[in-house]
C-alpha positions as CSV (number, residue, x, y, z in Angstrom):
1,X,-8.7,-31.3,28.3
2,X,-7.1,-33.7,25.7
3,X,-4.2,-32.8,23.4
4,X,-6.5,-32.9,20.4
5,X,-8.9,-30.4,22.1
6,X,-6.1,-28.0,22.9
7,X,-4.9,-28.2,19.3
8,X,-8.4,-27.3,18.0
9,X,-8.5,-24.5,20.4
10,X,-5.2,-23.0,19.4
11,X,-6.1,-23.4,15.7
12,X,-9.2,-21.5,16.2
13,X,-7.4,-18.7,17.8
14,X,-4.8,-18.2,15.1
15,X,-7.0,-15.9,12.9
16,X,-7.9,-13.8,15.9
17,X,-4.3,-13.5,16.9
18,X,-3.4,-12.3,13.4
19,X,-6.2,-9.8,13.3
20,X,-5.2,-8.4,16.7
21,X,-1.5,-8.1,15.4
22,X,-2.5,-6.2,12.3
23,X,-4.8,-3.9,14.4
24,X,-1.9,-3.2,16.7
25,X,0.4,-2.4,13.7
26,X,-2.2,0.0,12.3
27,X,-2.6,1.8,15.6
28,X,1.2,2.0,16.0
29,X,1.5,3.5,12.5
30,X,-1.2,6.0,13.1
31,X,0.4,7.0,16.4
32,X,3.8,7.5,14.7
33,X,2.3,9.9,12.2
34,X,0.7,12.1,14.8
35,X,3.7,12.1,17.3
36,X,6.0,15.1,17.4
37,X,9.0,12.9,16.8
38,X,8.2,10.6,14.0
39,X,9.8,7.1,13.7
40,X,13.0,7.0,11.7
41,X,14.3,3.9,10.0
42,X,17.8,2.7,10.8
43,X,18.8,3.0,7.1
44,X,18.8,6.8,7.3
45,X,18.2,8.3,10.7
46,X,17.5,11.8,9.2
47,X,14.5,10.5,7.1
48,X,11.1,10.3,8.7
49,X,9.1,7.1,8.0
50,X,6.2,9.1,6.7
51,X,6.7,12.7,5.6
52,X,3.1,14.2,5.7
53,X,4.2,17.6,4.5
54,X,4.0,16.9,0.8
55,X,1.7,19.2,-1.2
56,X,-1.0,17.3,-3.1
57,X,-1.0,17.6,-6.9
58,X,-4.2,18.9,-8.6
59,X,-6.4,16.0,-9.7
60,X,-7.1,15.7,-13.5
61,X,-9.8,14.0,-15.4
62,X,-10.4,12.7,-18.9
63,X,-8.4,10.2,-21.0
64,X,-6.4,13.0,-22.4
65,X,-5.0,14.2,-19.0
66,X,-2.1,16.7,-19.5
67,X,1.3,14.9,-19.7
68,X,-0.2,11.5,-20.1
69,X,-0.7,10.8,-16.4
70,X,-4.0,11.5,-14.6
71,X,-4.0,11.9,-10.8
72,X,-7.2,10.5,-9.4
73,X,-9.3,12.7,-7.1
74,X,-10.3,11.6,-3.6
75,X,-7.3,12.4,-1.2
76,X,-7.8,15.7,0.6
77,X,-4.4,15.4,2.3
78,X,-1.3,13.2,2.2
79,X,-2.3,11.8,5.6
80,X,-5.6,10.7,4.1
81,X,-3.7,9.2,1.1
82,X,-1.5,7.2,3.4
83,X,-4.4,6.0,5.5
84,X,-6.2,4.8,2.3
85,X,-3.1,2.8,1.2
86,X,-2.9,1.3,4.6
87,X,-6.5,0.0,4.3
88,X,-5.3,-2.3,1.6
89,X,-1.9,-3.1,3.1
90,X,-3.4,-4.1,6.5
91,X,-6.4,-5.9,5.2
92,X,-6.2,-9.3,7.0
93,X,-7.9,-11.2,4.2
94,X,-5.4,-9.8,1.6
95,X,-2.4,-10.4,3.8
96,X,-3.5,-14.0,4.4
97,X,-3.9,-14.4,0.7
98,X,-0.5,-12.9,-0.2
99,X,1.3,-15.1,2.3
100,X,-0.5,-18.4,1.5
101,X,-2.4,-19.3,-1.7
102,X,-0.8,-16.5,-3.8
103,X,2.7,-16.8,-2.5
104,X,4.2,-19.6,-4.6
105,X,2.4,-18.7,-7.8
106,X,3.6,-15.1,-7.6
107,X,7.1,-15.9,-6.5
108,X,7.4,-18.2,-9.5
109,X,6.2,-15.5,-11.9
110,X,8.5,-12.9,-10.5
111,X,11.4,-15.4,-10.7
112,X,10.8,-15.8,-14.4
113,X,10.9,-12.0,-14.9
114,X,14.2,-11.8,-12.9
115,X,15.8,-14.7,-14.6
116,X,15.1,-12.9,-18.0
117,X,16.7,-9.7,-16.5
118,X,19.7,-11.7,-15.5
119,X,20.1,-13.1,-19.0
120,X,19.9,-9.6,-20.4
121,X,22.5,-8.2,-18.1
122,X,20.2,-6.0,-16.1
123,X,20.7,-8.0,-12.9
124,X,23.5,-10.0,-11.5
125,X,23.8,-12.2,-8.4
126,X,26.1,-9.6,-6.9
127,X,23.5,-6.8,-7.5
128,X,22.1,-5.0,-4.5
129,X,18.4,-5.0,-5.3
130,X,15.3,-3.1,-4.0
131,X,11.6,-3.9,-4.6
132,X,9.5,-0.8,-4.2
133,X,6.0,-1.4,-2.7
134,X,6.7,-5.1,-2.0
135,X,3.7,-5.8,0.3
136,X,4.7,-9.1,2.0
137,X,7.8,-9.7,-0.1
138,X,7.0,-12.0,-2.9
139,X,9.3,-10.1,-5.3
140,X,12.1,-10.2,-2.8
141,X,11.7,-13.9,-2.2
142,X,11.9,-14.4,-6.1
143,X,15.1,-12.3,-6.3
144,X,16.7,-14.4,-3.6
145,X,15.5,-17.6,-5.2
146,X,17.3,-16.7,-8.5
147,X,20.5,-15.9,-6.6
148,X,20.3,-12.2,-5.8
149,X,20.7,-12.6,-2.1
150,X,21.4,-8.9,-1.3
151,X,17.8,-7.9,-1.9
152,X,15.2,-6.1,0.1
153,X,11.7,-4.6,-0.2
154,X,10.0,-1.6,1.2
155,X,6.3,-1.0,2.0
156,X,4.2,1.0,4.4
157,X,3.9,-2.0,6.7
158,X,7.1,-4.2,7.3
159,X,7.1,-7.9,6.6
160,X,10.4,-9.1,8.2
161,X,12.8,-10.3,7.1
162,X,12.0,-9.5,3.5
163,X,10.4,-6.1,3.7
164,X,11.2,-3.0,5.8
165,X,8.9,0.0,6.5
166,X,9.2,2.9,4.2
167,X,7.3,5.3,2.0
168,X,8.2,5.2,-1.7
169,X,7.7,9.0,-1.9
170,X,10.7,9.2,0.5
171,X,12.7,6.1,0.4
172,X,14.6,5.5,3.7
173,X,18.0,4.9,2.1
174,X,21.1,6.9,1.3
175,X,21.9,8.1,-2.3
176,X,23.2,5.5,-4.7
177,X,22.3,2.5,-2.6
178,X,21.1,0.0,-5.2
179,X,22.1,-1.5,-8.6
180,X,18.6,-2.6,-9.5
181,X,15.1,-1.5,-8.5
182,X,11.9,-3.1,-9.4
183,X,8.3,-2.0,-8.8
184,X,4.8,-2.8,-9.9
185,X,3.1,-0.2,-7.8
186,X,3.7,2.9,-9.9
187,X,-0.1,3.4,-10.2
188,X,-0.3,3.8,-6.4
189,X,2.0,6.8,-6.5
190,X,0.1,10.0,-5.6
191,X,3.2,11.9,-6.6
192,X,4.6,10.2,-9.7
193,X,7.5,12.6,-10.2
194,X,8.5,12.2,-6.6
195,X,8.3,8.4,-6.9
196,X,10.6,8.5,-9.9
197,X,13.0,11.0,-8.3
198,X,13.5,8.7,-5.3
199,X,14.2,5.7,-7.5
200,X,16.8,7.8,-9.4
201,X,18.3,9.2,-6.1
202,X,18.8,5.6,-4.6
203,X,20.0,4.0,-7.9
204,X,23.7,3.8,-8.5
205,X,25.1,5.2,-11.7
206,X,24.7,2.5,-14.4
207,X,21.9,0.9,-12.3
208,X,18.6,-0.4,-13.8
209,X,15.0,0.4,-12.9
210,X,12.3,-2.0,-14.0
211,X,8.7,-0.8,-13.7
212,X,5.6,-2.9,-14.5
213,X,2.6,-0.6,-15.4
214,X,-0.8,-0.7,-16.9
215,X,-1.3,1.6,-19.9
216,X,-4.6,3.2,-20.8
217,X,-6.6,1.1,-18.3
218,X,-7.7,1.6,-14.7
219,X,-5.9,-0.1,-11.9
220,X,-7.6,-1.2,-8.7
221,X,-9.5,1.2,-6.4
222,X,-6.4,2.0,-4.5
223,X,-4.6,3.3,-7.5
224,X,-3.7,7.0,-7.3
225,X,-2.9,7.7,-10.9
226,X,-3.7,6.5,-14.4
227,X,-1.0,6.2,-17.0
228,X,-1.7,6.7,-20.7
229,X,1.7,6.5,-22.4
230,X,5.2,5.2,-21.9
231,X,6.4,8.6,-23.0
232,X,4.8,10.2,-20.0
233,X,6.5,7.9,-17.6
234,X,9.9,8.2,-19.3
235,X,9.6,12.0,-19.2
236,X,9.6,11.9,-15.4
237,X,13.2,10.5,-15.4
238,X,15.9,13.2,-15.5
239,X,19.1,11.2,-15.1
240,X,18.2,8.0,-16.9
241,X,17.7,6.7,-20.4
242,X,15.1,4.3,-21.7
243,X,16.5,0.8,-22.4
244,X,13.3,-0.7,-23.7
245,X,9.7,-1.7,-23.3
246,X,7.8,-4.9,-23.8
247,X,4.5,-6.5,-23.1
248,X,4.2,-8.6,-19.9
249,X,1.5,-10.5,-18.1
250,X,2.1,-9.1,-14.6
251,X,-0.9,-9.6,-12.5
252,X,-3.0,-7.0,-14.3
253,X,-0.1,-5.0,-15.5
254,X,0.7,-5.2,-19.2
255,X,3.8,-3.2,-19.9
256,X,7.5,-3.4,-18.7
257,X,9.6,-0.3,-18.9
258,X,13.4,-0.5,-18.3
259,X,15.4,2.5,-17.5
260,X,19.1,2.9,-16.9
261,X,20.7,5.6,-14.7
262,X,23.4,7.5,-16.5
263,X,26.9,7.0,-15.3
264,X,27.4,10.8,-15.4
265,X,24.2,12.6,-14.2
266,X,23.2,16.1,-14.8
């Protein structure tokens, strides 16, 4: 067989190899959740990768949902919620899109956000930064591009070397690990208060949290909650103060909320 024929054969097998790899990862994650000894990340050996013991909140309906946050119905257990989120995270078509055509466009936009945060003193090159729900790591790549080299992402499925495996309802890091945390997946939190509590736990005193959210509009079909006011989000923070809000154009998200953890917490 000629070299060109071998090249064509290998090129045609690449999508199949990617699909088989993603299927293997999915099976590995499902296995780890059902095992008696769950996988534990190196960052915190005492924390399970997926804690399936969370109680589900009651779902709410109507645009005037109590507290300004509506939990969407549909998940009968936390295990089912995780499996639904993995359906998106492991989708071969989406992962291919995130790492090819979408990559540079999104890295450029995230870089512009982070450059503004640097100019405002929220972020420094010496900051230790975390991106929560980072998928394949576009936000992390953007942080590193603007000079924040000590940056990392977490998501249900790792994407080395930018993203490690972790559940944002139980971050796999010790207390006070980061100076800066960014996330644009708050709408995917089934337990919004728990999501915020983990951000506050892992932020250092004086550290900043930047959230991009959509107000009074539905997210995608994988969203687990709908947010109707900034006040409802701010009320979830117990050890932080609101720095400010502004309108952004963040891939379907329209509002940026900046919080700062108090140097002396209650």
